[in-house]
C-alpha positions as CSV (number, residue, x, y, z in Angstrom):
1,M,42.4,10.1,19.9
2,T,44.0,6.7,20.8
3,Q,42.7,3.5,19.4
4,T,41.7,2.4,22.8
5,T,39.6,5.5,23.3
6,F,38.0,5.2,19.9
7,L,37.1,1.5,20.5
8,G,35.6,2.5,23.8
9,E,33.4,5.1,22.2
10,V,32.3,2.7,19.6
11,K,31.4,0.2,22.3
12,D,29.4,2.8,24.2
13,A,27.6,3.9,21.0
14,V,26.8,0.4,19.6
15,T,24.9,-1.0,22.5
16,P,23.2,-4.5,22.3
17,R,19.9,-2.7,21.9
18,A,21.2,-0.6,19.1
19,T,22.7,-3.7,17.5
20,L,19.4,-5.5,17.6
21,L,17.6,-2.5,16.1
22,V,20.1,-2.3,13.2
23,V,19.8,-6.0,12.6
24,G,16.0,-5.5,12.6
25,V,16.3,-2.7,10.0
26,I,18.4,-4.9,7.7
27,A,15.9,-7.7,8.1
28,L,13.0,-5.3,7.1
29,Q,15.0,-4.1,4.2
30,L,15.6,-7.6,2.8
31,L,12.0,-8.6,3.5
32,F,10.8,-5.5,1.6
33,I,12.8,-6.5,-1.4
34,A,11.8,-10.1,-1.3
35,S,8.1,-9.2,-0.8
36,Y,7.7,-6.7,-3.6
37,V,9.9,-8.5,-6.1
38,G,8.3,-11.9,-5.2
39,A,4.8,-10.6,-5.6
40,L,5.2,-8.3,-8.6
41,H,8.1,-9.6,-10.8
42,D,6.1,-12.0,-12.9
43,P,2.3,-11.3,-12.8
44,K,0.2,-14.0,-14.4
45,P,-3.6,-14.5,-14.4
46,K,-4.6,-17.5,-12.3
47,D,-8.1,-18.8,-11.8
48,V,-9.7,-15.4,-12.8
49,P,-13.5,-15.6,-12.1
50,F,-14.9,-15.5,-15.6
51,G,-18.4,-16.0,-17.0
52,V,-19.5,-17.7,-20.3
53,V,-22.7,-17.0,-22.1
54,S,-23.3,-19.4,-25.0
55,P,-25.8,-22.0,-26.3
56,Q,-22.9,-24.4,-25.9
57,A,-21.7,-22.8,-22.6
58,Q,-20.5,-26.1,-21.0
59,Q,-18.2,-26.8,-24.0
60,V,-16.7,-23.4,-23.9
61,V,-16.3,-23.6,-20.1
62,T,-14.5,-26.9,-20.5
63,R,-12.2,-25.5,-23.2
64,L,-11.3,-22.4,-21.1
65,D,-10.9,-24.5,-18.0
66,R,-8.2,-26.6,-19.7
67,L,-6.0,-23.7,-20.8
68,P,-2.4,-24.1,-19.8
69,G,-1.6,-22.6,-16.4
70,S,-5.3,-22.3,-15.6
71,P,-5.6,-18.6,-16.2
72,L,-9.4,-18.6,-15.9
73,D,-12.0,-20.0,-13.6
74,P,-14.9,-20.1,-16.0
75,R,-18.6,-20.7,-15.1
76,A,-21.7,-20.8,-17.3
77,L,-24.1,-17.9,-17.1
78,P,-27.7,-17.7,-18.6
79,D,-27.4,-14.4,-20.4
80,E,-25.5,-11.2,-20.9
81,R,-27.5,-9.2,-18.4
82,T,-26.5,-11.7,-15.7
83,A,-22.9,-11.5,-16.7
84,R,-23.0,-7.7,-16.5
85,D,-24.7,-7.8,-13.1
86,Q,-22.1,-10.3,-11.7
87,I,-19.2,-8.1,-12.9
88,L,-20.7,-5.0,-11.3
89,N,-21.3,-7.1,-8.1
90,R,-17.6,-8.1,-8.3
91,D,-18.5,-11.8,-8.4
92,I,-16.5,-12.2,-11.7
93,D,-13.9,-10.1,-13.5
94,G,-15.0,-10.7,-17.0
95,A,-17.3,-12.6,-19.3
96,L,-17.4,-13.9,-22.9
97,V,-20.7,-13.7,-24.7
98,V,-20.8,-16.0,-27.7
99,H,-23.0,-15.0,-30.7
100,P,-23.5,-18.2,-32.7
101,S,-25.3,-16.3,-35.5
102,G,-22.1,-14.4,-36.4
103,T,-18.4,-14.5,-36.1
104,T,-17.9,-11.7,-33.6
105,D,-18.4,-12.3,-29.9
106,T,-18.4,-9.9,-27.0
107,L,-16.0,-9.7,-24.1
108,L,-17.1,-7.9,-21.0
109,V,-14.4,-6.5,-18.7
110,A,-14.2,-3.9,-15.8
111,S,-11.0,-1.8,-15.9
112,G,-12.2,-0.1,-12.8
113,G,-11.2,-3.2,-10.9
114,G,-7.8,-3.2,-12.5
115,T,-6.7,-2.0,-15.9
116,V,-3.9,-4.6,-16.1
117,L,-6.3,-7.4,-15.5
118,A,-8.9,-6.1,-18.1
119,T,-6.1,-5.8,-20.7
120,T,-4.8,-9.3,-19.9
121,L,-8.3,-10.8,-20.4
122,D,-8.7,-8.9,-23.6
123,R,-5.4,-10.2,-24.9
124,L,-6.1,-13.8,-23.8
125,V,-9.6,-14.0,-25.2
126,T,-8.6,-12.3,-28.5
127,A,-5.9,-14.9,-29.0
128,L,-8.3,-17.8,-28.2
129,E,-11.0,-16.4,-30.6
130,R,-8.4,-16.1,-33.4
131,T,-7.8,-19.8,-33.2
132,E,-11.5,-20.4,-33.8
133,Q,-11.5,-17.9,-36.8
134,R,-13.6,-15.5,-34.7
135,T,-13.2,-12.0,-33.5
136,V,-14.1,-10.3,-30.3
137,R,-15.5,-6.9,-29.4
138,T,-14.6,-5.7,-25.9
139,I,-17.0,-3.7,-23.8
140,D,-15.8,-2.1,-20.5
141,V,-18.9,-2.2,-18.2
142,A,-17.1,-0.4,-15.3
143,P,-14.4,1.7,-17.0
144,A,-11.6,3.3,-15.0
145,S,-11.6,7.1,-15.1
146,D,-9.5,8.8,-17.7
147,Q,-7.8,10.6,-14.8
148,D,-7.0,7.3,-13.1
149,F,-4.0,5.9,-14.9
150,D,-3.9,2.1,-14.8
151,G,-6.6,2.3,-12.1
152,L,-3.9,3.0,-9.5
153,S,-5.4,6.0,-7.8
154,S,-7.5,4.0,-5.3
155,F,-4.4,2.0,-4.3
156,Y,-2.2,5.1,-3.8
157,L,-5.1,6.7,-1.8
158,V,-5.2,3.8,0.5
159,V,-1.5,3.6,0.9
160,G,-1.5,7.3,1.9
161,W,-4.2,6.6,4.5
162,C,-2.2,3.6,5.9
163,V,1.0,5.7,6.0
164,G,-0.8,8.4,8.0
165,G,-2.1,5.8,10.4
166,Y,1.1,4.2,11.4
167,L,3.2,7.4,11.3
168,C,0.8,9.2,13.5
169,A,0.6,6.3,16.0
170,S,4.4,6.1,16.0
171,I,4.8,9.8,16.8
172,L,2.1,9.6,19.5
173,A,3.9,6.8,21.3
174,I,7.6,7.8,20.8
175,S,7.0,11.4,21.9
176,T,6.6,10.2,25.5
177,G,8.1,6.7,25.5
178,A,7.5,3.7,23.3
179,R,5.1,2.0,25.8
180,P,1.8,3.6,27.1
181,A,2.4,4.6,30.7
182,N,-1.1,4.1,31.8
183,P,-4.7,3.5,30.5
184,R,-5.4,7.3,30.6
185,R,-2.5,8.0,28.2
186,A,-3.5,5.1,25.9
187,T,-7.1,6.4,25.8
188,I,-5.9,9.9,24.8
189,R,-3.7,8.5,22.1
190,L,-6.6,6.5,20.7
191,L,-8.9,9.6,20.7
192,V,-6.2,11.7,19.0
193,M,-5.8,8.9,16.5
194,A,-9.5,9.0,15.8
195,L,-9.5,12.7,15.2
196,V,-6.5,12.5,12.9
197,S,-8.3,9.7,11.0
198,V,-11.4,11.8,10.4
199,V,-9.4,14.7,9.2
200,G,-7.1,12.5,7.0
201,G,-10.0,10.6,5.6
202,L,-11.7,13.8,4.5
203,G,-8.5,15.2,3.1
204,G,-7.8,12.2,1.0
205,A,-11.4,11.9,-0.3
206,L,-11.4,15.6,-1.3
207,I,-8.0,15.3,-3.1
208,V,-8.9,12.3,-5.3
209,G,-12.4,13.5,-5.8
210,P,-13.3,17.2,-6.2
211,I,-9.8,18.5,-6.3
212,L,-8.0,16.2,-8.8
213,D,-11.0,14.3,-10.2
214,A,-9.0,11.1,-10.1
215,L,-11.7,8.9,-8.7
216,P,-15.5,9.0,-9.2
217,G,-17.8,7.7,-6.6
218,S,-19.2,9.1,-3.4
219,T,-16.9,11.5,-1.5
220,P,-18.7,10.9,1.8
221,A,-18.3,7.1,1.3
222,L,-14.6,7.5,0.6
223,W,-14.2,9.8,3.6
224,G,-15.7,7.2,5.9
225,L,-13.5,4.5,4.4
226,G,-10.4,6.7,4.8
227,A,-11.2,7.4,8.4
228,L,-11.6,3.7,9.1
229,I,-8.4,2.7,7.3
230,T,-6.3,5.3,9.0
231,F,-7.7,4.5,12.4
232,A,-7.4,0.7,11.9
233,V,-3.7,1.0,11.0
234,G,-3.1,3.6,13.7
235,A,-4.8,1.5,16.4
236,A,-3.0,-1.6,15.3
237,T,0.3,0.2,15.5
238,L,-0.4,1.5,19.0
239,A,-1.3,-2.0,20.0
240,L,2.0,-3.4,18.7
241,Q,3.9,-0.6,20.4
242,G,2.1,-1.3,23.6
243,L,3.2,-5.0,23.4
244,F,6.7,-4.7,22.0
245,G,7.8,-1.1,22.5
246,I,9.7,0.5,19.6
247,I,10.0,-2.8,17.9
248,G,6.3,-2.6,17.4
249,I,6.9,0.1,14.8
250,G,9.0,-2.3,12.8
251,L,6.2,-4.9,13.1
252,A,3.6,-2.4,11.9
253,I,5.8,-1.7,8.9
254,L,6.2,-5.4,8.3
255,L,2.4,-5.9,8.3
256,V,1.3,-2.8,6.4
257,V,4.1,-2.0,4.1
258,I,6.1,-5.1,3.5
259,A,3.2,-7.7,3.5
260,G,0.2,-5.4,2.9
261,N,1.2,-3.2,0.0
262,P,2.4,-5.7,-2.6
263,S,-0.6,-8.0,-1.8
264,A,-3.2,-5.3,-1.9
265,G,-4.1,-5.8,-5.6
266,G,-3.0,-2.3,-6.5
267,A,-0.4,-2.6,-9.2
268,F,-1.7,-6.0,-10.2
269,P,-5.2,-7.2,-9.1
270,L,-5.4,-10.2,-6.8
271,P,-6.0,-12.9,-9.6
272,M,-2.6,-11.9,-11.0
273,L,-0.6,-12.3,-7.8
274,P,1.2,-15.5,-6.6
275,P,-0.9,-17.7,-4.2
276,F,0.7,-16.5,-0.9
277,W,0.1,-12.8,-1.6
278,R,-3.3,-13.4,-3.0
279,A,-4.2,-15.2,0.2
280,I,-3.0,-12.6,2.7
281,G,-4.0,-9.5,0.7
282,P,-7.7,-9.3,1.6
283,A,-7.0,-9.8,5.3
284,L,-4.6,-6.8,5.6
285,P,-5.6,-3.2,5.7
286,P,-4.1,-2.1,2.3
287,G,-5.8,-5.0,0.5
288,A,-9.2,-4.6,2.2
289,G,-9.0,-0.8,1.7
290,T,-8.0,-1.0,-2.0
291,W,-10.9,-3.4,-2.7
292,A,-13.4,-1.2,-0.9
293,A,-12.1,2.0,-2.5
294,R,-12.5,0.5,-6.0
295,S,-15.9,-0.8,-5.2
296,I,-17.0,2.7,-4.1
297,A,-15.4,4.4,-7.1
298,Y,-16.5,2.1,-9.9
299,F,-18.9,-0.6,-8.7
300,K,-21.6,1.4,-7.0
301,G,-20.3,0.4,-3.6
302,N,-21.0,-3.3,-4.2
303,D,-19.2,-6.0,-2.3
304,T,-17.6,-3.9,0.4
305,T,-19.0,-5.7,3.4
306,A,-16.1,-8.2,3.9
307,S,-13.5,-5.5,3.5
308,L,-15.2,-3.2,6.0
309,L,-15.4,-6.0,8.4
310,V,-11.7,-6.7,8.1
311,L,-10.9,-3.1,8.7
312,S,-13.2,-2.9,11.6
313,A,-11.7,-6.0,13.1
314,W,-8.2,-4.4,12.9
315,A,-9.5,-1.3,14.5
316,L,-11.3,-3.1,17.3
317,A,-8.3,-5.4,18.0
318,G,-6.1,-2.4,18.1
319,I,-8.3,-0.6,20.7
320,V,-8.6,-3.7,22.9
321,I,-4.9,-4.7,22.8
322,T,-3.7,-1.1,23.3
323,M,-5.9,-0.7,26.4
324,L,-5.0,-4.2,27.8
325,A,-1.3,-3.6,27.3
326,A,-1.5,-0.2,29.1
327,T,-3.6,-1.7,31.9
328,L,-1.3,-4.6,32.5
329,R,1.8,-2.5,32.4
330,A,0.3,0.0,34.9
331,H,-0.6,-3.0,37.1
332,R,2.9,-4.4,37.0
333,N,4.4,-1.0,37.8
334,G,2.0,-0.6,40.7
335,T,0.3,2.5,39.1
336,P,-3.2,3.0,40.5
337,L,-5.9,2.5,37.8
338,P,-8.5,5.2,37.4
339,T,-11.1,3.2,39.3
340,Q,-8.7,2.7,42.2
341,R,-7.9,6.3,42.8
342,R,-9.6,8.1,45.7
C-alpha cells in the first residue's frame, strides 16, 4: 500500500462528521472528569439545615451560626418532638437537644438521608460539645438499613433507572435513524418507552426490596417512581435526538450522567456539595429521583412532591418536544401528517 493510498483511505474514513463526533467524545470525557472530581473531591458541610432545642436556644443558634465555614444553618425549635417531626419531614437534617439539668445532650440525625452527612454532624457536634465540657448522645431517628451501605442503594437504583431510560431511547432512535421520520414513529417510540419504563421500574423495585432487602419502604411506590424516572429520562433523550440527531445522545449523557449523577446527593448529600452542584442537582432527574427514593425508603414518603413535579416536567417536556420535532421534520420533508391523509 502506497503512502498516497493510505492517506486517501484515512481521509475517507475520518470525515468532518466523524471528526466532530470524536471531538465531542473527548469533550464529554473531560467534562466527566471535571464534574465528578469537582463535585466530590472535597466534601464539606455547608449551611446544613439544623435545629436547636434549648432554654437558651438563641444563644446556641448564634454560636453555631458563627462557626468557621458556616457548616450549619441553625434555627430554634420549641421541643424535641418538633425536631423529630421536622427531620422526618426532611425540613432539617439534624438537631441538638440541650439538657441543662445535666452534662449530656442529644443529637438527632437521619442516616437514611445520607450516612456521610449524619456521621459528619455527629463528629462536628461532638467536638463542639467537648469544648463546653459536655458530651452528646446520638439518636438516629431515620436509620439507614443494615443492608444499605452508606445509604447508597437508593442512588444506585436511580442511576440504573436513568441508564435504562437513555439507553433504551438511544436504541429506539438509532435503530431506524437518529431523527424521528414522522409523528407516527415518534408516538410508537414513546409508547415503547412507557412500556419499558413500567417493566424496568418494577424490576428495580423488586431487586432492592423483596429480593435483596437493600431498601425498606413501599415497593409499589418505588415501582411508580422508577417508571417515572425511566420514562422522564427516555422521553428527554428522544426529544434531544429529535432536535439534534445523534448528537442528542451526547447531550443526554451530559445532562444525566455528567451533570446529574455527581449532583444527585448520592455519594454525598446535597449540603456537602459545592454550590453549583447543589443548585442544579434537585432540577435534574438523578437528583430528584434520589431524593424521592430516600423519602419513600426512610421518611414515610414525606417531601416528595417537588421531586415528582421535576420528573413529571422532564417527562412532559420530552413528549411535547419529541412530537413537535417529528411533526416539523415531516412538514419540512413534505410528508403528509396523519390528519392530512385520505
